[in-house]
PyMOL Python script that loads the backbone (N, CA, C, O; Angstrom):
from pymol import cmd

cmd.read_pdbstr("""\
ATOM      1  N   MET A   1     -57.117   0.891 -50.635  1.00  0.00           N
ATOM      2  CA  MET A   1     -56.513  -0.419 -50.570  1.00  0.00           C
ATOM      3  C   MET A   1     -57.623  -1.463 -50.606  1.00  0.00           C
ATOM      4  O   MET A   1     -58.637  -1.327 -49.922  1.00  0.00           O
ATOM      5  N   LYS A   2     -57.428  -2.487 -51.393  1.00  0.00           N
ATOM      6  CA  LYS A   2     -58.388  -3.582 -51.491  1.00  0.00           C
ATOM      7  C   LYS A   2     -58.160  -4.549 -50.334  1.00  0.00           C
ATOM      8  O   LYS A   2     -57.039  -4.999 -50.094  1.00  0.00           O
ATOM      9  N   ILE A   3     -59.238  -4.859 -49.624  1.00  0.00           N
ATOM     10  CA  ILE A   3     -59.171  -5.772 -48.488  1.00  0.00           C
ATOM     11  C   ILE A   3     -59.203  -7.204 -49.007  1.00  0.00           C
ATOM     12  O   ILE A   3     -60.033  -7.546 -49.849  1.00  0.00           O
ATOM     13  N   ASN A   4     -58.310  -8.028 -48.509  1.00  0.00           N
ATOM     14  CA  ASN A   4     -58.256  -9.438 -48.900  1.00  0.00           C
ATOM     15  C   ASN A   4     -59.504 -10.149 -48.372  1.00  0.00           C
ATOM     16  O   ASN A   4     -59.745 -10.151 -47.165  1.00  0.00           O
ATOM     17  N   PRO A   5     -60.300 -10.752 -49.260  1.00  0.00           N
ATOM     18  CA  PRO A   5     -61.531 -11.442 -48.823  1.00  0.00           C
ATOM     19  C   PRO A   5     -61.263 -12.563 -47.812  1.00  0.00           C
ATOM     20  O   PRO A   5     -62.124 -12.884 -46.993  1.00  0.00           O
ATOM     21  N   LYS A   6     -60.093 -13.140 -47.874  1.00  0.00           N
ATOM     22  CA  LYS A   6     -59.733 -14.213 -46.932  1.00  0.00           C
ATOM     23  C   LYS A   6     -59.788 -13.694 -45.497  1.00  0.00           C
ATOM     24  O   LYS A   6     -60.294 -14.373 -44.604  1.00  0.00           O
ATOM     25  N   TYR A   7     -59.269 -12.500 -45.286  1.00  0.00           N
ATOM     26  CA  TYR A   7     -59.260 -11.928 -43.941  1.00  0.00           C
ATOM     27  C   TYR A   7     -60.678 -11.608 -43.459  1.00  0.00           C
ATOM     28  O   TYR A   7     -61.000 -11.770 -42.282  1.00  0.00           O
ATOM     29  N   ILE A   8     -61.505 -11.155 -44.380  1.00  0.00           N
ATOM     30  CA  ILE A   8     -62.887 -10.861 -44.008  1.00  0.00           C
ATOM     31  C   ILE A   8     -63.606 -12.151 -43.625  1.00  0.00           C
ATOM     32  O   ILE A   8     -64.323 -12.192 -42.625  1.00  0.00           O
ATOM     33  N   ASP A   9     -63.415 -13.198 -44.414  1.00  0.00           N
ATOM     34  CA  ASP A   9     -64.054 -14.481 -44.108  1.00  0.00           C
ATOM     35  C   ASP A   9     -63.586 -15.016 -42.755  1.00  0.00           C
ATOM     36  O   ASP A   9     -64.385 -15.546 -41.983  1.00  0.00           O
ATOM     37  N   GLU A  10     -62.292 -14.877 -42.474  1.00  0.00           N
ATOM     38  CA  GLU A  10     -61.761 -15.338 -41.182  1.00  0.00           C
ATOM     39  C   GLU A  10     -62.376 -14.537 -40.028  1.00  0.00           C
ATOM     40  O   GLU A  10     -62.712 -15.096 -38.984  1.00  0.00           O
ATOM     41  N   THR A  11     -62.516 -13.237 -40.229  1.00  0.00           N
ATOM     42  CA  THR A  11     -63.092 -12.380 -39.192  1.00  0.00           C
ATOM     43  C   THR A  11     -64.557 -12.737 -38.958  1.00  0.00           C
ATOM     44  O   THR A  11     -65.010 -12.801 -37.815  1.00  0.00           O
ATOM     45  N   ILE A  12     -65.286 -12.967 -40.029  1.00  0.00           N
ATOM     46  CA  ILE A  12     -66.698 -13.355 -39.909  1.00  0.00           C
ATOM     47  C   ILE A  12     -66.815 -14.678 -39.154  1.00  0.00           C
ATOM     48  O   ILE A  12     -67.680 -14.826 -38.290  1.00  0.00           O
ATOM     49  N   ALA A  13     -65.956 -15.627 -39.476  1.00  0.00           N
ATOM     50  CA  ALA A  13     -65.994 -16.929 -38.795  1.00  0.00           C
ATOM     51  C   ALA A  13     -65.727 -16.763 -37.301  1.00  0.00           C
ATOM     52  O   ALA A  13     -66.373 -17.410 -36.477  1.00  0.00           O
ATOM     53  N   LYS A  14     -64.790 -15.909 -36.958  1.00  0.00           N
ATOM     54  CA  LYS A  14     -64.488 -15.674 -35.543  1.00  0.00           C
ATOM     55  C   LYS A  14     -65.663 -15.009 -34.835  1.00  0.00           C
ATOM     56  O   LYS A  14     -65.997 -15.359 -33.702  1.00  0.00           O
ATOM     57  N   LEU A  15     -66.290 -14.043 -35.516  1.00  0.00           N
ATOM     58  CA  LEU A  15     -67.450 -13.378 -34.924  1.00  0.00           C
ATOM     59  C   LEU A  15     -68.604 -14.360 -34.724  1.00  0.00           C
ATOM     60  O   LEU A  15     -69.290 -14.314 -33.703  1.00  0.00           O
ATOM     61  N   LYS A  16     -68.815 -15.234 -35.684  1.00  0.00           N
ATOM     62  CA  LYS A  16     -69.884 -16.231 -35.559  1.00  0.00           C
ATOM     63  C   LYS A  16     -69.620 -17.158 -34.379  1.00  0.00           C
ATOM     64  O   LYS A  16     -70.550 -17.538 -33.668  1.00  0.00           O
ATOM     65  N   ASP A  17     -68.364 -17.523 -34.169  1.00  0.00           N
ATOM     66  CA  ASP A  17     -68.014 -18.405 -33.047  1.00  0.00           C
ATOM     67  C   ASP A  17     -68.276 -17.730 -31.700  1.00  0.00           C
ATOM     68  O   ASP A  17     -68.520 -18.412 -30.705  1.00  0.00           O
ATOM     69  N   LEU A  18     -68.227 -16.413 -31.662  1.00  0.00           N
ATOM     70  CA  LEU A  18     -68.459 -15.684 -30.416  1.00  0.00           C
ATOM     71  C   LEU A  18     -69.936 -15.579 -30.058  1.00  0.00           C
ATOM     72  O   LEU A  18     -70.283 -15.317 -28.906  1.00  0.00           O
ATOM     73  N   LEU A  19     -70.803 -15.784 -31.042  1.00  0.00           N
ATOM     74  CA  LEU A  19     -72.241 -15.666 -30.796  1.00  0.00           C
ATOM     75  C   LEU A  19     -72.749 -16.853 -29.971  1.00  0.00           C
ATOM     76  O   LEU A  19     -72.270 -17.976 -30.132  1.00  0.00           O
ATOM     77  N   PRO A  20     -73.709 -16.602 -29.100  1.00  0.00           N
ATOM     78  CA  PRO A  20     -74.299 -17.701 -28.323  1.00  0.00           C
ATOM     79  C   PRO A  20     -74.983 -18.713 -29.241  1.00  0.00           C
ATOM     80  O   PRO A  20     -75.396 -18.373 -30.350  1.00  0.00           O
ATOM     81  N   SER A  21     -75.100 -19.944 -28.780  1.00  0.00           N
ATOM     82  CA  SER A  21     -75.668 -21.007 -29.607  1.00  0.00           C
ATOM     83  C   SER A  21     -77.139 -20.766 -29.948  1.00  0.00           C
ATOM     84  O   SER A  21     -77.618 -21.254 -30.972  1.00  0.00           O
ATOM     85  N   ASP A  22     -77.863 -20.021 -29.106  1.00  0.00           N
ATOM     86  CA  ASP A  22     -79.273 -19.771 -29.391  1.00  0.00           C
ATOM     87  C   ASP A  22     -79.477 -18.775 -30.532  1.00  0.00           C
ATOM     88  O   ASP A  22     -80.610 -18.498 -30.926  1.00  0.00           O
ATOM     89  N   MET A  23     -78.396 -18.249 -31.051  1.00  0.00           N
ATOM     90  CA  MET A  23     -78.476 -17.330 -32.190  1.00  0.00           C
ATOM     91  C   MET A  23     -78.072 -18.037 -33.480  1.00  0.00           C
ATOM     92  O   MET A  23     -77.508 -17.414 -34.380  1.00  0.00           O
ATOM     93  N   SER A  24     -78.355 -19.328 -33.573  1.00  0.00           N
ATOM     94  CA  SER A  24     -77.932 -20.090 -34.737  1.00  0.00           C
ATOM     95  C   SER A  24     -78.582 -19.580 -36.019  1.00  0.00           C
ATOM     96  O   SER A  24     -77.979 -19.662 -37.089  1.00  0.00           O
ATOM     97  N   ASP A  25     -79.820 -19.047 -35.926  1.00  0.00           N
ATOM     98  CA  ASP A  25     -80.465 -18.486 -37.117  1.00  0.00           C
ATOM     99  C   ASP A  25     -79.658 -17.312 -37.662  1.00  0.00           C
ATOM    100  O   ASP A  25     -79.447 -17.193 -38.869  1.00  0.00           O
ATOM    101  N   PHE A  26     -79.214 -16.454 -36.761  1.00  0.00           N
ATOM    102  CA  PHE A  26     -78.405 -15.313 -37.200  1.00  0.00           C
ATOM    103  C   PHE A  26     -77.090 -15.794 -37.793  1.00  0.00           C
ATOM    104  O   PHE A  26     -76.608 -15.251 -38.787  1.00  0.00           O
ATOM    105  N   LYS A  27     -76.515 -16.821 -37.173  1.00  0.00           N
ATOM    106  CA  LYS A  27     -75.245 -17.345 -37.681  1.00  0.00           C
ATOM    107  C   LYS A  27     -75.389 -17.755 -39.143  1.00  0.00           C
ATOM    108  O   LYS A  27     -74.464 -17.579 -39.936  1.00  0.00           O
ATOM    109  N   ASN A  28     -76.548 -18.300 -39.496  1.00  0.00           N
ATOM    110  CA  ASN A  28     -76.738 -18.790 -40.857  1.00  0.00           C
ATOM    111  C   ASN A  28     -77.219 -17.699 -41.812  1.00  0.00           C
ATOM    112  O   ASN A  28     -76.735 -17.618 -42.941  1.00  0.00           O
ATOM    113  N   THR A  29     -78.148 -16.872 -41.387  1.00  0.00           N
ATOM    114  CA  THR A  29     -78.734 -15.884 -42.301  1.00  0.00           C
ATOM    115  C   THR A  29     -78.031 -14.529 -42.257  1.00  0.00           C
ATOM    116  O   THR A  29     -78.075 -13.788 -43.239  1.00  0.00           O
ATOM    117  N   GLY A  30     -77.399 -14.198 -41.169  1.00  0.00           N
ATOM    118  CA  GLY A  30     -76.798 -12.881 -41.027  1.00  0.00           C
ATOM    119  C   GLY A  30     -75.378 -12.789 -41.527  1.00  0.00           C
ATOM    120  O   GLY A  30     -74.792 -11.707 -41.538  1.00  0.00           O
ATOM    121  N   GLU A  31     -74.816 -13.906 -41.942  1.00  0.00           N
ATOM    122  CA  GLU A  31     -73.401 -13.898 -42.340  1.00  0.00           C
ATOM    123  C   GLU A  31     -73.140 -12.970 -43.519  1.00  0.00           C
ATOM    124  O   GLU A  31     -72.189 -12.189 -43.485  1.00  0.00           O
ATOM    125  N   GLU A  32     -73.960 -13.040 -44.555  1.00  0.00           N
ATOM    126  CA  GLU A  32     -73.735 -12.189 -45.726  1.00  0.00           C
ATOM    127  C   GLU A  32     -73.919 -10.711 -45.396  1.00  0.00           C
ATOM    128  O   GLU A  32     -73.153  -9.865 -45.859  1.00  0.00           O
ATOM    129  N   LYS A  33     -74.938 -10.405 -44.593  1.00  0.00           N
ATOM    130  CA  LYS A  33     -75.150  -9.006 -44.207  1.00  0.00           C
ATOM    131  C   LYS A  33     -73.980  -8.506 -43.368  1.00  0.00           C
ATOM    132  O   LYS A  33     -73.502  -7.389 -43.564  1.00  0.00           O
ATOM    133  N   LEU A  34     -73.526  -9.326 -42.444  1.00  0.00           N
ATOM    134  CA  LEU A  34     -72.387  -8.953 -41.611  1.00  0.00           C
ATOM    135  C   LEU A  34     -71.142  -8.754 -42.460  1.00  0.00           C
ATOM    136  O   LEU A  34     -70.355  -7.837 -42.224  1.00  0.00           O
ATOM    137  N   LYS A  35     -70.972  -9.616 -43.442  1.00  0.00           N
ATOM    138  CA  LYS A  35     -69.818  -9.507 -44.336  1.00  0.00           C
ATOM    139  C   LYS A  35     -69.870  -8.182 -45.106  1.00  0.00           C
ATOM    140  O   LYS A  35     -68.855  -7.497 -45.232  1.00  0.00           O
ATOM    141  N   LEU A  36     -71.042  -7.826 -45.616  1.00  0.00           N
ATOM    142  CA  LEU A  36     -71.183  -6.566 -46.355  1.00  0.00           C
ATOM    143  C   LEU A  36     -70.909  -5.361 -45.464  1.00  0.00           C
ATOM    144  O   LEU A  36     -70.235  -4.418 -45.877  1.00  0.00           O
ATOM    145  N   VAL A  37     -71.433  -5.396 -44.238  1.00  0.00           N
ATOM    146  CA  VAL A  37     -71.215  -4.292 -43.303  1.00  0.00           C
ATOM    147  C   VAL A  37     -69.732  -4.171 -42.963  1.00  0.00           C
ATOM    148  O   VAL A  37     -69.176  -3.073 -42.948  1.00  0.00           O
ATOM    149  N   LEU A  38     -69.105  -5.301 -42.692  1.00  0.00           N
ATOM    150  CA  LEU A  38     -67.678  -5.298 -42.346  1.00  0.00           C
ATOM    151  C   LEU A  38     -66.835  -4.787 -43.508  1.00  0.00           C
ATOM    152  O   LEU A  38     -65.927  -3.981 -43.304  1.00  0.00           O
ATOM    153  N   GLU A  39     -67.122  -5.243 -44.718  1.00  0.00           N
ATOM    154  CA  GLU A  39     -66.378  -4.769 -45.888  1.00  0.00           C
ATOM    155  C   GLU A  39     -66.550  -3.261 -46.060  1.00  0.00           C
ATOM    156  O   GLU A  39     -65.588  -2.551 -46.354  1.00  0.00           O
ATOM    157  N   GLY A  40     -67.779  -2.778 -45.877  1.00  0.00           N
ATOM    158  CA  GLY A  40     -68.031  -1.348 -46.005  1.00  0.00           C
ATOM    159  C   GLY A  40     -67.276  -0.527 -44.980  1.00  0.00           C
ATOM    160  O   GLY A  40     -66.725   0.527 -45.299  1.00  0.00           O
ATOM    161  N   MET A  41     -67.253  -1.018 -43.738  1.00  0.00           N
ATOM    162  CA  MET A  41     -66.544  -0.297 -42.679  1.00  0.00           C
ATOM    163  C   MET A  41     -65.037  -0.286 -42.937  1.00  0.00           C
ATOM    164  O   MET A  41     -64.377   0.732 -42.727  1.00  0.00           O
ATOM    165  N   LEU A  42     -64.503  -1.398 -43.384  1.00  0.00           N
ATOM    166  CA  LEU A  42     -63.067  -1.471 -43.646  1.00  0.00           C
ATOM    167  C   LEU A  42     -62.665  -0.599 -44.830  1.00  0.00           C
ATOM    168  O   LEU A  42     -61.576  -0.025 -44.833  1.00  0.00           O
ATOM    169  N   GLN A  43     -63.531  -0.495 -45.834  1.00  0.00           N
ATOM    170  CA  GLN A  43     -63.220   0.339 -46.989  1.00  0.00           C
ATOM    171  C   GLN A  43     -63.171   1.821 -46.620  1.00  0.00           C
ATOM    172  O   GLN A  43     -62.467   2.599 -47.263  1.00  0.00           O
ATOM    173  N   LYS A  44     -63.917   2.209 -45.590  1.00  0.00           N
ATOM    174  CA  LYS A  44     -63.932   3.620 -45.171  1.00  0.00           C
ATOM    175  C   LYS A  44     -62.656   4.012 -44.437  1.00  0.00           C
ATOM    176  O   LYS A  44     -62.318   5.193 -44.357  1.00  0.00           O
ATOM    177  N   LEU A  45     -61.950   3.024 -43.903  1.00  0.00           N
ATOM    178  CA  LEU A  45     -60.717   3.321 -43.179  1.00  0.00           C
ATOM    179  C   LEU A  45     -59.631   3.752 -44.149  1.00  0.00           C
ATOM    180  O   LEU A  45     -59.549   3.253 -45.271  1.00  0.00           O
ATOM    181  N   ASP A  46     -58.819   4.661 -43.714  1.00  0.00           N
ATOM    182  CA  ASP A  46     -57.717   5.150 -44.542  1.00  0.00           C
ATOM    183  C   ASP A  46     -56.506   4.260 -44.280  1.00  0.00           C
ATOM    184  O   ASP A  46     -55.658   4.576 -43.446  1.00  0.00           O
ATOM    185  N   MET A  47     -56.435   3.143 -45.005  1.00  0.00           N
ATOM    186  CA  MET A  47     -55.379   2.159 -44.757  1.00  0.00           C
ATOM    187  C   MET A  47     -54.472   2.039 -45.977  1.00  0.00           C
ATOM    188  O   MET A  47     -54.873   2.324 -47.105  1.00  0.00           O
ATOM    189  N   VAL A  48     -53.248   1.614 -45.722  1.00  0.00           N
ATOM    190  CA  VAL A  48     -52.302   1.330 -46.794  1.00  0.00           C
ATOM    191  C   VAL A  48     -51.846  -0.118 -46.645  1.00  0.00           C
ATOM    192  O   VAL A  48     -51.942  -0.709 -45.570  1.00  0.00           O
ATOM    193  N   SER A  49     -51.355  -0.668 -47.731  1.00  0.00           N
ATOM    194  CA  SER A  49     -50.860  -2.040 -47.679  1.00  0.00           C
ATOM    195  C   SER A  49     -49.537  -2.083 -46.929  1.00  0.00           C
ATOM    196  O   SER A  49     -48.873  -1.059 -46.765  1.00  0.00           O
ATOM    197  N   ARG A  50     -49.164  -3.257 -46.481  1.00  0.00           N
ATOM    198  CA  ARG A  50     -47.901  -3.428 -45.767  1.00  0.00           C
ATOM    199  C   ARG A  50     -46.729  -3.055 -46.671  1.00  0.00           C
ATOM    200  O   ARG A  50     -45.755  -2.446 -46.229  1.00  0.00           O
ATOM    201  N   GLU A  51     -46.843  -3.434 -47.954  1.00  0.00           N
ATOM    202  CA  GLU A  51     -45.765  -3.115 -48.896  1.00  0.00           C
ATOM    203  C   GLU A  51     -45.592  -1.607 -49.043  1.00  0.00           C
ATOM    204  O   GLU A  51     -44.470  -1.102 -49.040  1.00  0.00           O
ATOM    205  N   GLU A  52     -46.701  -0.896 -49.171  1.00  0.00           N
ATOM    206  CA  GLU A  52     -46.629   0.562 -49.302  1.00  0.00           C
ATOM    207  C   GLU A  52     -46.063   1.187 -48.033  1.00  0.00           C
ATOM    208  O   GLU A  52     -45.282   2.136 -48.098  1.00  0.00           O
ATOM    209  N   TYR A  53     -46.458   0.656 -46.884  1.00  0.00           N
ATOM    210  CA  TYR A  53     -45.938   1.145 -45.609  1.00  0.00           C
ATOM    211  C   TYR A  53     -44.422   0.950 -45.546  1.00  0.00           C
ATOM    212  O   TYR A  53     -43.691   1.861 -45.157  1.00  0.00           O
ATOM    213  N   ASP A  54     -43.953  -0.239 -45.930  1.00  0.00           N
ATOM    214  CA  ASP A  54     -42.514  -0.524 -45.895  1.00  0.00           C
ATOM    215  C   ASP A  54     -41.741   0.389 -46.835  1.00  0.00           C
ATOM    216  O   ASP A  54     -40.664   0.871 -46.484  1.00  0.00           O
ATOM    217  N   VAL A  55     -42.282   0.632 -48.028  1.00  0.00           N
ATOM    218  CA  VAL A  55     -41.621   1.520 -48.987  1.00  0.00           C
ATOM    219  C   VAL A  55     -41.527   2.931 -48.414  1.00  0.00           C
ATOM    220  O   VAL A  55     -40.474   3.564 -48.487  1.00  0.00           O
ATOM    221  N   GLN A  56     -42.620   3.420 -47.847  1.00  0.00           N
ATOM    222  CA  GLN A  56     -42.617   4.770 -47.291  1.00  0.00           C
ATOM    223  C   GLN A  56     -41.682   4.886 -46.086  1.00  0.00           C
ATOM    224  O   GLN A  56     -41.084   5.938 -45.859  1.00  0.00           O
ATOM    225  N   THR A  57     -41.561   3.807 -45.320  1.00  0.00           N
ATOM    226  CA  THR A  57     -40.633   3.796 -44.185  1.00  0.00           C
ATOM    227  C   THR A  57     -39.197   3.935 -44.672  1.00  0.00           C
ATOM    228  O   THR A  57     -38.410   4.679 -44.086  1.00  0.00           O
ATOM    229  N   GLU A  58     -38.851   3.218 -45.747  1.00  0.00           N
ATOM    230  CA  GLU A  58     -37.504   3.325 -46.313  1.00  0.00           C
ATOM    231  C   GLU A  58     -37.240   4.723 -46.859  1.00  0.00           C
ATOM    232  O   GLU A  58     -36.155   5.272 -46.666  1.00  0.00           O
ATOM    233  N   VAL A  59     -38.223   5.297 -47.538  1.00  0.00           N
ATOM    234  CA  VAL A  59     -38.073   6.651 -48.076  1.00  0.00           C
ATOM    235  C   VAL A  59     -37.847   7.641 -46.935  1.00  0.00           C
ATOM    236  O   VAL A  59     -36.984   8.514 -47.025  1.00  0.00           O
ATOM    237  N   LEU A  60     -38.615   7.502 -45.878  1.00  0.00           N
ATOM    238  CA  LEU A  60     -38.465   8.392 -44.729  1.00  0.00           C
ATOM    239  C   LEU A  60     -37.085   8.233 -44.091  1.00  0.00           C
ATOM    240  O   LEU A  60     -36.463   9.223 -43.706  1.00  0.00           O
ATOM    241  N   GLN A  61     -36.615   7.015 -43.980  1.00  0.00           N
ATOM    242  CA  GLN A  61     -35.295   6.774 -43.387  1.00  0.00           C
ATOM    243  C   GLN A  61     -34.192   7.424 -44.230  1.00  0.00           C
ATOM    244  O   GLN A  61     -33.289   8.061 -43.688  1.00  0.00           O
ATOM    245  N   ARG A  62     -34.267   7.263 -45.559  1.00  0.00           N
ATOM    246  CA  ARG A  62     -33.264   7.894 -46.430  1.00  0.00           C
ATOM    247  C   ARG A  62     -33.341   9.413 -46.340  1.00  0.00           C
ATOM    248  O   ARG A  62     -32.314  10.092 -46.350  1.00  0.00           O
ATOM    249  N   THR A  63     -34.546   9.941 -46.254  1.00  0.00           N
ATOM    250  CA  THR A  63     -34.728  11.387 -46.153  1.00  0.00           C
ATOM    251  C   THR A  63     -34.137  11.914 -44.854  1.00  0.00           C
ATOM    252  O   THR A  63     -33.492  12.963 -44.842  1.00  0.00           O
ATOM    253  N   ARG A  64     -34.352  11.196 -43.770  1.00  0.00           N
ATOM    254  CA  ARG A  64     -33.771  11.614 -42.485  1.00  0.00           C
ATOM    255  C   ARG A  64     -32.251  11.597 -42.530  1.00  0.00           C
ATOM    256  O   ARG A  64     -31.606  12.507 -42.010  1.00  0.00           O
ATOM    257  N   GLN A  65     -31.672  10.569 -43.149  1.00  0.00           N
ATOM    258  CA  GLN A  65     -30.217  10.483 -43.251  1.00  0.00           C
ATOM    259  C   GLN A  65     -29.678  11.648 -44.074  1.00  0.00           C
ATOM    260  O   GLN A  65     -28.662  12.249 -43.726  1.00  0.00           O
ATOM    261  N   ARG A  66     -30.367  11.958 -45.165  1.00  0.00           N
ATOM    262  CA  ARG A  66     -29.922  13.070 -46.006  1.00  0.00           C
ATOM    263  C   ARG A  66     -30.035  14.391 -45.256  1.00  0.00           C
ATOM    264  O   ARG A  66     -29.153  15.244 -45.356  1.00  0.00           O
ATOM    265  N   LEU A  67     -31.115  14.560 -44.511  1.00  0.00           N
ATOM    266  CA  LEU A  67     -31.286  15.774 -43.718  1.00  0.00           C
ATOM    267  C   LEU A  67     -30.180  15.911 -42.678  1.00  0.00           C
ATOM    268  O   LEU A  67     -29.651  17.004 -42.478  1.00  0.00           O
ATOM    269  N   GLU A  68     -29.829  14.819 -42.019  1.00  0.00           N
ATOM    270  CA  GLU A  68     -28.746  14.862 -41.024  1.00  0.00           C
ATOM    271  C   GLU A  68     -27.426  15.268 -41.671  1.00  0.00           C
ATOM    272  O   GLU A  68     -26.675  16.067 -41.111  1.00  0.00           O
ATOM    273  N   ARG A  69     -27.143  14.712 -42.857  1.00  0.00           N
ATOM    274  CA  ARG A  69     -25.900  15.087 -43.552  1.00  0.00           C
ATOM    275  C   ARG A  69     -25.919  16.570 -43.923  1.00  0.00           C
ATOM    276  O   ARG A  69     -24.909  17.258 -43.775  1.00  0.00           O
ATOM    277  N   LEU A  70     -27.052  17.060 -44.399  1.00  0.00           N
ATOM    278  CA  LEU A  70     -27.150  18.476 -44.756  1.00  0.00           C
ATOM    279  C   LEU A  70     -27.003  19.372 -43.531  1.00  0.00           C
ATOM    280  O   LEU A  70     -26.371  20.425 -43.604  1.00  0.00           O
ATOM    281  N   GLU A  71     -27.584  18.960 -42.409  1.00  0.00           N
ATOM    282  CA  GLU A  71     -27.434  19.745 -41.174  1.00  0.00           C
ATOM    283  C   GLU A  71     -25.978  19.796 -40.740  1.00  0.00           C
ATOM    284  O   GLU A  71     -25.504  20.833 -40.278  1.00  0.00           O
ATOM    285  N   GLN A  72     -25.265  18.681 -40.885  1.00  0.00           N
ATOM    286  CA  GLN A  72     -23.842  18.660 -40.532  1.00  0.00           C
ATOM    287  C   GLN A  72     -23.050  19.596 -41.448  1.00  0.00           C
ATOM    288  O   GLN A  72     -22.171  20.320 -40.981  1.00  0.00           O
ATOM    289  N   ARG A  73     -23.355  19.583 -42.743  1.00  0.00           N
ATOM    290  CA  ARG A  73     -22.660  20.464 -43.679  1.00  0.00           C
ATOM    291  C   ARG A  73     -22.926  21.929 -43.346  1.00  0.00           C
ATOM    292  O   ARG A  73     -22.019  22.760 -43.395  1.00  0.00           O
ATOM    293  N   ILE A  74     -24.158  22.233 -43.015  1.00  0.00           N
ATOM    294  CA  ILE A  74     -24.510  23.621 -42.671  1.00  0.00           C
ATOM    295  C   ILE A  74     -23.757  24.038 -41.411  1.00  0.00           C
ATOM    296  O   ILE A  74     -23.236  25.151 -41.334  1.00  0.00           O
ATOM    297  N   ALA A  75     -23.702  23.148 -40.429  1.00  0.00           N
ATOM    298  CA  ALA A  75     -22.994  23.457 -39.195  1.00  0.00           C
ATOM    299  C   ALA A  75     -21.521  23.732 -39.468  1.00  0.00           C
ATOM    300  O   ALA A  75     -20.943  24.645 -38.878  1.00  0.00           O
ATOM    301  N   LEU A  76     -20.905  22.946 -40.362  1.00  0.00           N
ATOM    302  CA  LEU A  76     -19.485  23.170 -40.709  1.00  0.00           C
ATOM    303  C   LEU A  76     -19.311  24.505 -41.433  1.00  0.00           C
ATOM    304  O   LEU A  76     -18.355  25.233 -41.166  1.00  0.00           O
ATOM    305  N   LEU A  77     -20.212  24.825 -42.333  1.00  0.00           N
ATOM    306  CA  LEU A  77     -20.115  26.097 -43.077  1.00  0.00           C
ATOM    307  C   LEU A  77     -20.310  27.293 -42.136  1.00  0.00           C
ATOM    308  O   LEU A  77     -19.669  28.331 -42.305  1.00  0.00           O
ATOM    309  N   GLU A  78     -21.186  27.144 -41.156  1.00  0.00           N
ATOM    310  CA  GLU A  78     -21.440  28.246 -40.228  1.00  0.00           C
ATOM    311  C   GLU A  78     -20.256  28.484 -39.283  1.00  0.00           C
ATOM    312  O   GLU A  78     -20.064  29.594 -38.786  1.00  0.00           O
ATOM    313  N   LYS A  79     -19.470  27.437 -39.044  1.00  0.00           N
ATOM    314  CA  LYS A  79     -18.267  27.587 -38.188  1.00  0.00           C
ATOM    315  C   LYS A  79     -17.256  28.511 -38.826  1.00  0.00           C
ATOM    316  O   LYS A  79     -16.604  29.301 -38.143  1.00  0.00           O
ATOM    317  N   ASP A  80     -17.128  28.413 -40.128  1.00  0.00           N
ATOM    318  CA  ASP A  80     -16.108  29.202 -40.846  1.00  0.00           C
ATOM    319  C   ASP A  80     -16.474  30.611 -40.973  1.00  0.00           C
ATOM    320  O   ASP A  80     -15.721  31.396 -41.549  1.00  0.00           O
TER     321      ASP A  80
END
""", "prot")
cmd.dss("prot")
cmd.show_as("cartoon", "prot")
cmd.util.cbc("prot")
cmd.orient("prot")
């Protein structure tokens, strides 16, 4: 999954705000390195997009419903 650069920039900005004021040099020079490290770490994660997650959730729900119907049919056939 491709990470939205907007989210990375927002995360970097938040991290910079957390740094003490005496680290202003790092705030200015370390931003690109931090961005590269963060992007690399996020790419290693096994993530899916929200859309893909929602689609898979719907597929799973339909599959469960079908399984329940099949279990009911089997139970009726076993009664006879």
